[in-house]
N, C-alpha and C positions, 0 to 999 in steps of 0.2 A: 285171107285178108292180105291185101297188097302192101308192099313195102312203104309207099307213100302214106297210107293210112296209119300204119304202124308208127312211122316217124311223127305224125301229128299227135298221136297218143303219148309217145315219149316226150314230146314238147310239152304237152299238158302236165305230165308228172314232174317235169323239170322247170315248170312255171315259165316256159318260153313261148307258149301259144295257147289258143283256146280250141276246144272241140265242141262242135254243135251237131248232135245226132238228130236226124229228121226222118220220120216215117209217114207214109200215106198208103191207104188201101189202093191196090190197083186192080182188084177183082173182088167179087163178092166172096165172103167167107162165113160159113156157119159151122161152128165146131161141133163135133160129134158129142152127144150127151152120154156121160158115164151112167152105167146101170146102178151104181152105188158109190159111196165115198171111198171104198177100198180100191175100186178101179180108177177113180179120179186121181188118187194120190199115189197108188202103189203099182199100177199096171204100166210098166215102162213102155211097152209096145203101143198101148193106147195113147199115152202121153206124147210119145214121139210122133205118131201119126198125126195127131192134132196139131202139134207144133210145125211139122213139115207143111201141112196144108195151109197153116196160117202164114208162114213166111213166103210161100209161093204166091200168095195173094197180097203180099205187102211189098211196097217199094221202099228201099233204104237210100237216103240221100245225105249229103254232107259227110259227117263222120259216123253215120249209122251203119250198123251191121247186125246180123242175126246172132243172138246169144241165147243158148238154151239153159235156163235156170234149173238146176237139179233141186227141186223144191219139196221138202217134206215138212214144211212149217218152220216158223222162226225159232231158233235155238234148239235144233234137233239133237244137240249134244246131250241134252237131258235124257232123251230116250236111249242114246248110245250107252248111257250109264245104268240103264235098267229102270228109269222112272216110267210109270204108266203114262199113256197118252190117249187122247181121244180125237179121232178124225171127224171133222165137220165139213160142211159144204164149202166154206170159204177159208178155213184155216185148220191148223192142227193145235190142239190144246195140250200143253205138257204140265199144267199146274192144277189139274183136277183132283189128283190123288198123290200128293207129295210123298216121296219115299223116306225122307228124314223126319221121323216122328218125334225123336228124343234128341234134343240138341246137346244134352249133357253126354250122351253116348252116340254120336252119329256113326252110321255105317261107313266103312272105308269106301272111297271112290276109286273105281278101277275101270279102265278102258280095254275092253276085250273085243278084238276084231271079229270074233264069232257071234257077237251080239246080233240078233236078227235084224234090228233096224239099221245098224251099221252095215251089215252084209247086204241089205236091200239097197241102201244108198251107194255103196261101192259098186254093186252089180249094175245098177241103173246108170251110174256115171260111166262105167266101162262100156256099156251097150251104146250110150249116146256118142262116146268118143269113137268107137269102132265103126259106127254107121254114119258119121258125119260126112266123110268124103269131101271135106273142105267147104261144105255148105253153111256151116255155122261154127261157132265157138261154144264149147261146153263149159259151164261154170262150175265152181266149187259150191257145195251146198251151204245152207245158212246154219253154220255151227252155233252161232249166238254169242252174245256178250257174256262175260264171265259171271257178273253178279246177277244178271237176268237168268242164267242157267241155275245158279244157286237158289234164286227165288222160286223157280219151278220145282227144284228138288225139295225145298223146305216149306214153300207157301209164302206168298208176299207178306201177309200180315204177320205171320210168325217171325219171318226174317227181320222185319222192322224192329220187333221187340228184342230179337237176338243181338242186334247191333249194340244194344245197351246192356243186355243181361249176359251175353256170352261173346263179347267181342274177340276174345282169343280164339274161340272155336270157329268163328266166321273167318278169321284170318287163316287159320289152319286149313279150312275147307277151300278157301280161295287159292292158297298155295298149291294144294293138291290138284285143284281143277286146272290151274294154269299149266301144270305139267302135262295133264291129259289133253288140254286144248292144243298145245304145241305138238304133241304126238299125233293127234287126230289131223290137224291141218297138214302136218308134214307128210303123212301117208296119202291123203287125198291130193295134195299138190304134186307128189311124186307120180301119181296115176295120171294126172292131167298132162304133165311134162313128157310122159312116155308116148303120148298120142298126138299132141298138138303144140304149136308154138304159142307161148303166152297163156294168160288166163283172164277170166272175168269172175264176177260173183253175182249176187242178186242185183247189184248195180252193174249194168252192162258196159263197164269201162275196162278196156284192154290194157294189159301191162306185160312187158316181156320179162318181168321179175315178179316174185311172189308179193301179194298184197291181200288185204282183207278190210271190209268195213267194220270198224270198231264201234261199239255202242254200249250204253247202259240206260235203257229206258227206266229201270228201277230208280235211277238217280233223281228223277223228277219229284220224288217223295223225300229227298234228302236235303239237309242243310249243307252249305258249303264246307263246314268243318267235317261232317260225315263223308262228304264226297272226297275231300282231301285225304282222309284216313282209309276209306274202304274201296275207293274207286281209282283215284289218281295213280297210286303205285302200280296197279295192275295194267292200267292203260299204257303207262310208260314201258312196262315189261313187254307187253304184246307188240307195241309199236317198234321197240328195239329189236324184238325177235323177227318181225316181219321185214323191216327195212322200208316199207312203203305202207301207208294206211290212210283211209278216209274215215272221218268220225261222222257217224249218223246222229245229228243233233235233232231230236224229235220233239219239237214244239217249245213254246215259251217256258214251260216248266223246267227246261234244262238250261235256260239262259243264265241263271245265277252261277253256273259252273263253267261258263264259256272261257273266262280268263285262265282258268287252270288248263283247259284243253288246248288253248292257243299256245301255251308254253311248251307242249310236248313236241320236241324237235322233229321226230320221225313221222308225225301226222302231217301229210302233205296238204290235205284239203278237208273242208267241212261240208257235209251234205246237210242242207237245211230243209226240214219239213215243218211247215207253219202250223198245221194242225187244224181240225174242223172248227169253223166259226171265226177264223182269223183271215186277214188279208191273204190273197193268193201270193205264192212265192215270187211272182213276177212284179208285184206291186212296188211302187216307190216307198211304201211304208217300211220296207226292209232294206232300203239302200244304205242307211246309216250302219246297220248291222253288217252288210256286205263289205263296206268300206273298212270297217274295223277288222274284219277277218283278213282282208288283203293287206292292210297296214302291218299286221302281225306276221306277214309272210306266208299266209295260207291261201291255197286255191279255194274255189267255191264250186260245189256241185249242186245243180238244181234240176230235179227230175220232174218231167211232166209240165214244163213251162207252156203257157198259152202261146200259139204261134205269133200273135200280135205283140207279145212282150219280148220276143227274142232280140230283135234289133235294138230296142230301147236298152235292154240289159248290156248288150255288146258295146253300145256307145257310152253307157254310164260307168262300166267297170273296166278295170285293166284286163286284157285278154289272157295274160300269163296265168296258167293254172285254173282257167274257167272252163267248166263243162255244163252244157245245157242240153236237155233233150226235149223234143216236142213231137206232136203228131198233127199233121194236116189232114184236111178232109179229102183232098184230091191230089193226084200226081202234079197237076199244073201248079196248084198252090205250093206244093213242096219244092218244085223246081224254082219258082220265083223266089221263095225264101232262101233257098240254097244260093242263088245268084246274089241276093242281097247280103247274105252272110259273107260270101267270098269277097265282095267289094269292100266291106268294112274291115275284113281281116287281111285284105290285099293278097289273097291266094292266087 
């Protein structure tokens, strides 16, 4: 990644400018099909080969660049702690057989780097880094949101009851998990920094400093009072630990908690996902929400914007701290959009 592009991403983090990442196919690409789910998720050579074939057939425009997501499902920290998991065709499930059966006497949580799933992720990350040759940036894996990980370890329905029946036990587990979360992040971030400049995550947003997407999908089932007690303190802790963070706001069910999230100083931006059945993220239906975020001093991240909505969003919103990603159908369409974006942003 060249210095000009790095500077534009730093402007995004500092709310001094916008980043617009554009992709378009430049050649036909058909991924190799995995023989089974184990190969699809755990065969690093197979994954890397498919990724390299894809990016060789893809043009990157504007602020786009290739980022290899080290993916073993959302919230893989649960498996690092020994929780059973199940590989599926399109995801990895960590909540099918929760390891915490008795909340009165929960097992101790411990992070062991010899854990086979952690060893797998560490090895995959190291391989991708060593074979990059400057062709792409390797991401950190999806460690997960703290309460979401606890929900996988305990079971979602059981945890909802626990918030009322065993609140002190939930807080104890959260405190223990936060220590593990920080240790896990620190080790993986150290590995990234040994081999490349900067980092990305499952959000392909580059930073020259450590950062991570914070989230709590579980909070869509919580009242604001429960969010304030069981989520907010830990989001604050993680954001302060990281120094930079983007909050993954996953659908209208989380909107009752937005005011709390907007008050967390170290959260730089909000990534909004509208959810199935709702207006697309580029729709004017969400403009009021976006203005509220910007008025509170937060950037906005919108992933997968329709190409036709990109320039409208750039004209509607302040550029500082705005990140948009989109995919065009052809290189010519991508180049035209790149030119339009440059004119609006006066690059």
